[in-house]
C-alpha positions in Angstrom: 17.6 132.9 -63.0 19.3 130.9 -65.7 17.5 130.0 -68.9 16.0 126.6 -68.1 15.6 125.4 -71.6 19.1 126.2 -72.8 21.2 123.1 -73.5 23.3 122.5 -70.4 27.0 123.5 -70.9 29.1 120.5 -72.0 32.3 121.7 -73.5 34.3 124.7 -74.5 34.9 125.6 -78.1 38.6 125.9 -79.0 40.0 129.3 -77.8 41.7 130.0 -81.1 41.2 133.8 -81.0 44.9 134.4 -81.9 47.1 137.4 -81.2 45.8 140.9 -81.1 45.4 142.8 -84.4 48.3 144.8 -85.5 48.4 148.6 -85.1 46.0 150.2 -87.6 43.4 147.5 -87.3 44.8 144.9 -89.8 44.9 141.5 -88.2 48.2 139.8 -88.0 49.0 136.7 -90.0 48.8 134.6 -86.9 45.4 135.9 -86.1 44.2 135.2 -89.6 45.5 131.7 -89.4 43.8 131.1 -86.0 40.5 132.4 -87.4 40.8 130.2 -90.5 41.5 127.1 -88.4 38.7 127.8 -86.0 36.1 128.5 -88.6 37.2 126.3 -91.6 39.3 123.6 -89.9 36.6 121.0 -89.7 35.7 121.5 -93.4 39.4 121.3 -94.5 39.8 118.0 -92.5 36.6 116.6 -93.9 37.7 117.3 -97.4 41.1 115.7 -96.8 39.5 112.6 -95.1 37.5 112.0 -98.3 40.6 112.3 -100.4 43.0 110.1 -98.3 40.4 107.9 -96.6 42.1 107.8 -93.2 41.2 110.1 -90.3 44.5 109.9 -88.4 46.5 110.6 -91.5 44.3 113.6 -92.4 44.6 115.0 -88.9 48.4 114.8 -89.0 48.5 116.4 -92.5 46.2 119.3 -91.5 48.4 119.9 -88.4 51.6 120.0 -90.4 50.0 122.3 -92.9 49.0 124.6 -90.1 52.5 124.7 -88.7 53.8 125.5 -92.2 51.3 128.4 -92.4 52.4 129.7 -89.1 55.9 129.8 -90.4 55.2 131.1 -93.9 52.3 133.6 -93.7 54.0 136.1 -91.4 56.9 136.3 -94.0 55.1 135.9 -97.4 51.7 137.4 -96.3 48.3 135.9 -95.9 47.0 134.3 -99.1 44.0 135.6 -100.8 42.1 132.4 -100.0 43.4 131.1 -96.7 41.2 128.0 -96.7 42.3 126.9 -100.2 45.9 127.4 -99.2 45.5 125.1 -96.1 43.6 122.6 -98.1 46.2 122.3 -100.8 49.0 122.4 -98.2 47.2 119.6 -96.3 47.1 117.4 -99.4 50.8 117.9 -100.0 51.5 117.1 -96.4 49.4 113.9 -96.6 51.6 112.7 -99.6 54.7 113.6 -97.5 53.5 111.5 -94.6 52.7 108.5 -96.9 56.2 108.7 -98.4 57.9 109.3 -95.1 56.2 106.5 -93.3 57.0 104.0 -96.1 53.6 102.4 -96.2 53.0 99.2 -98.1 54.4 98.8 -101.7 52.6 100.9 -104.1 50.9 103.1 -101.5 53.1 106.0 -102.3 52.0 106.0 -106.0 48.4 105.4 -104.9 48.6 108.3 -102.5 50.0 110.6 -105.1 47.2 109.7 -107.4 44.6 110.3 -104.7 46.0 113.6 -103.7 45.7 115.6 -106.9 47.7 118.8 -106.2 46.3 120.5 -109.3 42.6 119.9 -108.4 40.6 123.0 -107.8 39.1 123.8 -104.4 36.0 121.6 -104.0 32.7 123.4 -104.5 30.8 124.4 -101.3 28.2 121.7 -101.8 30.9 119.0 -101.9 32.5 120.4 -98.8 29.1 120.1 -97.0 28.8 116.5 -98.1 32.3 115.8 -96.9 31.7 117.2 -93.5 28.4 115.3 -93.1 30.3 112.1 -94.2 32.8 112.6 -91.5 30.1 113.1 -88.9 28.4 109.9 -89.9 31.7 108.1 -89.8 32.4 109.2 -86.3 28.9 107.9 -85.4 29.3 104.5 -87.0 27.3 101.8 -85.0 30.4 99.7 -84.8 31.7 102.2 -82.3 30.3 102.6 -78.8 28.0 105.7 -78.4 30.5 107.4 -76.1 33.3 106.8 -78.6 31.2 108.2 -81.4 30.4 111.5 -79.5 34.0 111.8 -78.3 35.6 111.3 -81.7 33.1 113.8 -83.3 33.6 116.4 -80.7 37.4 116.1 -80.9 37.4 116.2 -84.7 34.6 118.7 -85.4 35.1 121.1 -82.5 38.9 120.9 -82.4 38.9 120.3 -78.6 42.0 119.1 -76.8 41.9 115.7 -75.2 41.6 117.5 -71.8 38.6 119.6 -73.0 36.9 116.6 -74.6 37.4 114.6 -71.3 35.9 117.5 -69.3 32.9 117.6 -71.7 32.1 113.9 -71.3 32.9 113.8 -67.5 35.9 111.4 -67.7 39.7 111.7 -67.0 42.2 113.0 -69.6 44.0 109.7 -69.6 40.8 107.6 -70.1 39.8 109.9 -73.0 43.2 109.7 -74.7 42.9 105.9 -74.5 39.3 106.0 -75.8 40.2 108.1 -78.8 43.2 106.0 -79.6 41.1 102.8 -79.5 38.4 104.4 -81.6 40.8 105.4 -84.3 42.4 102.0 -84.3 39.0 100.4 -84.7 38.1 102.6 -87.6 41.3 101.7 -89.4 41.2 98.0 -88.6 37.6 97.6 -89.6 38.1 99.7 -92.7 35.0 101.8 -91.8 34.3 103.9 -95.0 34.0 107.7 -95.0 30.7 108.0 -96.6 27.1 108.9 -95.9 25.4 105.6 -95.1 22.6 104.1 -97.1 19.0 104.7 -96.1 18.9 101.3 -94.4 21.9 102.2 -92.3 20.6 105.6 -91.1 18.6 104.4 -88.1 21.6 103.0 -86.4 23.5 106.4 -86.7 20.9 109.1 -86.6 20.5 109.5 -82.9 24.3 109.8 -82.4 24.6 112.3 -85.2 21.9 114.5 -83.6 23.6 114.2 -80.2 26.9 115.4 -81.8 25.3 118.4 -83.4 23.4 119.2 -80.3 26.7 119.0 -78.2 28.5 121.1 -80.8 25.8 123.8 -80.6 25.9 123.7 -76.8 29.7 124.1 -76.7 29.3 127.5 -78.5 26.1 128.6 -76.8 27.7 128.6 -73.3 31.4 128.3 -73.0 33.0 126.8 -70.0 35.6 129.5 -69.5 37.3 132.4 -71.2 36.4 136.0 -72.0 33.3 135.3 -74.1 30.0 133.9 -72.9 29.3 132.2 -76.3 31.0 131.4 -79.6 28.8 132.6 -82.4 30.8 130.8 -85.1 30.4 127.4 -83.4 26.7 127.9 -83.0 26.3 128.9 -86.6 28.3 125.9 -87.8 26.1 123.5 -85.7 22.9 125.1 -87.2 24.4 124.8 -90.7 25.1 121.1 -90.2 21.7 120.5 -88.7 20.1 122.1 -91.8 22.2 119.9 -94.0 21.1 116.8 -92.0 17.4 117.9 -92.2 17.8 118.3 -96.0 19.4 114.8 -96.2 16.4 113.3 -94.4 13.5 115.5 -95.2 10.9 113.0 -94.0 12.5 112.2 -90.6 11.1 113.9 -87.5 14.2 113.9 -85.4 16.5 116.1 -87.6 13.6 118.6 -88.0 13.1 118.7 -84.2 16.8 119.2 -83.6 16.9 122.1 -86.0 13.8 123.6 -84.4 15.5 123.4 -81.0 18.7 125.1 -82.2 16.8 127.8 -84.0 14.5 128.6 -81.0 17.4 128.7 -78.7 19.5 130.8 -81.1 16.7 133.3 -81.5 17.2 134.5 -77.9 21.0 135.1 -78.4 20.7 138.9 -79.2 19.2 139.6 -75.8 21.5 137.4 -73.7 23.9 140.3 -73.0 23.4 144.0 -72.7 25.4 146.8 -74.3 27.8 146.8 -71.4 28.6 143.1 -72.0 26.7 141.9 -68.9 24.6 138.7 -68.7 20.9 139.4 -68.9 18.7 136.7 -67.3 15.8 135.3 -69.3 13.1 137.0 -67.2 14.9 140.4 -67.8 15.5 140.1 -71.5 14.2 142.5 -74.0 12.1 140.1 -76.1 11.9 142.6 -79.0 15.5 141.7 -79.7 14.6 138.0 -80.2 15.0 136.9 -83.8 11.4 136.5 -85.0 12.3 134.8 -88.2 14.2 132.1 -86.4 11.3 131.7 -84.0 8.8 131.3 -86.9 11.0 128.7 -88.6 11.6 126.8 -85.4 7.9 126.6 -84.6 7.0 125.5 -88.1 9.7 122.8 -88.0 8.5 121.6 -84.6 4.9 121.3 -85.8 6.0 119.5 -88.9 8.2 117.0 -86.8 5.3 116.3 -84.4 3.0 115.6 -87.3 5.4 112.8 -88.4 5.4 111.0 -85.0 1.7 110.7 -84.4 1.8 112.4 -81.1 4.7 110.4 -79.6 7.3 113.0 -78.8 11.1 112.2 -78.9 14.0 113.8 -77.1 14.5 116.8 -79.4 10.7 117.4 -79.8 10.3 117.8 -76.1 13.3 120.1 -75.8 12.1 122.2 -78.7 8.6 122.3 -77.2 10.1 123.7 -74.0 12.0 126.4 -76.0 8.7 127.1 -77.9 7.0 128.0 -74.6 9.4 130.8 -74.1 9.1 131.9 -77.8 5.4 132.4 -77.7 5.3 134.2 -74.3 5.3 138.0 -74.5 6.9 138.2 -71.0 8.4 135.7 -68.5 5.2 136.1 -66.4 3.1 135.0 -69.4 5.0 131.8 -69.8 2.9 128.7 -69.0 5.2 127.4 -66.3 2.8 124.5 -65.4 3.1 123.3 -69.0 6.8 123.6 -68.7 6.8 121.4 -65.7 4.7 118.8 -67.5 7.1 118.9 -70.6 10.1 118.4 -68.3 8.4 115.4 -66.6 8.0 113.9 -70.1 11.6 114.7 -71.0 12.8 113.0 -67.8 10.7 110.0 -68.5 12.5 109.7 -71.9 16.0 110.5 -70.5 16.0 110.0 -66.7 19.7 110.8 -66.3 19.5 114.2 -67.9 20.8 116.4 -65.2 20.2 119.6 -67.1 16.5 118.7 -67.5 16.1 117.9 -63.8 17.6 121.3 -63.0 15.3 123.0 -65.6 12.3 121.3 -64.0 13.3 122.7 -60.6 13.4 126.2 -62.1 10.0 125.7 -63.7 8.5 124.5 -60.4 9.9 127.6 -58.8 8.2 129.8 -61.4 4.9 127.9 -61.2 4.6 127.3 -57.5 7.1 129.7 -55.8 10.8 129.6 -54.8 10.2 127.4 -51.8 8.7 124.6 -54.0 11.5 125.1 -56.4 14.1 124.7 -53.7 12.4 121.5 -52.5 12.6 120.1 -56.0 16.2 121.2 -56.3 17.1 119.5 -53.1 16.0 116.1 -54.5 18.7 116.3 -57.2 21.9 114.3 -56.6 24.1 116.4 -58.8 26.0 119.2 -57.0 27.6 121.0 -59.8 28.0 124.8 -60.2 24.8 125.2 -62.1 22.8 123.7 -59.3 24.6 125.9 -56.8 23.8 129.0 -58.8 20.2 128.1 -59.1 20.0 127.3 -55.5 21.5 130.7 -54.7 18.9 132.5 -56.8 16.0 130.7 -55.0 17.4 131.3 -51.6 17.8 135.0 -52.6 14.1 135.2 -53.6 13.2 133.8 -50.1 15.3 136.5 -48.4 17.8 134.0 -47.1 20.7 136.1 -48.2 23.5 134.5 -46.2 22.7 131.1 -47.6 22.3 132.6 -51.1 25.8 134.2 -50.9 27.3 130.9 -49.6 25.8 128.9 -52.4 26.8 131.4 -55.1 30.4 131.5 -53.8 30.5 127.7 -54.1 29.4 128.1 -57.7 32.4 130.3 -58.3 34.8 127.5 -57.6 34.1 126.0 -61.1 35.6 127.2 -64.4 33.2 129.9 -65.8 33.2 132.3 -68.7 34.2 135.8 -67.5 30.7 137.4 -68.1 28.9 134.7 -66.1 31.4 134.9 -63.3 31.0 138.7 -63.2 27.2 138.3 -63.2 27.4 136.0 -60.1 29.7 138.3 -58.3 27.2 141.1 -58.8 24.5 138.9 -57.4 26.6 138.3 -54.3 27.1 142.1 -53.9 23.4 142.7 -54.3 22.4 140.2 -51.6 25.2 141.5 -49.3 23.3 144.8 -49.4 20.0 143.2 -48.5 18.4 143.4 -51.9 16.6 140.7 -53.9 
């Protein structure tokens, strides 16, 4: 059965894998560019935003620099430092755009002064600050919560408008309008690209945490494509969560978020076997779990709980659920009754959390049996592919194979990563032969 404490799939990381490596194992220039944009694109954009002070201008400049690299690198070769090349090229493109668009008098000179083409590549610490500044800007309280998350996902994850719309359960046209309105509001209100003061943090922190959680989720379980997960996206989300926790060392929420991500990431090495097949939580080799991440996650959770005087928040509850798995030697040793209790608390904090409601049904099935889990599942209003897949597993446990096959086939109508689709097809084949 699916891992019930894993963040529910929201969005797919950008499929920028690029062309296949050239003969002999050396990656092509196009592949190196795709890799650089996928891994470093958000940092390059964040650095440029700090320099030019305008998100839309920075995005256009980075896009033009990327097009220039696509033209130049296959001819002149991949530069020794691809990120530095793209950063400097983006600055030059920003100046070109300012000149080309003929902004207000004096802006051209100002832009040239802002974009110092001879400046060295910023230190890594400055890049980190730039990126966090961009996240906080996307999460400015002057913007609606949905707009904050959409803009951050679009900017940080590099998702297309269509992918961002799918992530937030809206239409592509509506998402395009939302993003346009959000950028216009940032420009018109002159929202600064800076980390807010301590007094401003409470109005932004929840949205920032939601963005980082969504970013991690987009890498943890992709919506489609050849890979089940995107390790680089997960690593970036954890890096940013660490940076946020360092910025606010006394705040419980960032510590709990980082704990949740680490406890979830600790299980990644066991999620697939050597053949590239999905391994369900109950069947995972727990000796492959990352004990260092588990220890750090548990310590962070304990520290976070101490700061809230026993009143758990959203991320503390999710981290507590992940901790239940982390401390159990086997799936059978998991305290499933406690899991149900934690899910009930989580749903009291976030009643509309469909992933939590689904996780609760799974926990009920483990604690009380598949029939009880099926009854809990039937109370849910959502009818997405995850619910159909869980329903199929519970029906299969009850020996109702025809119904299990029908439910699993329904789940295959949705977009899925190839390893997950293949896993579900194998389950259908198993039930077709009369095996649980």
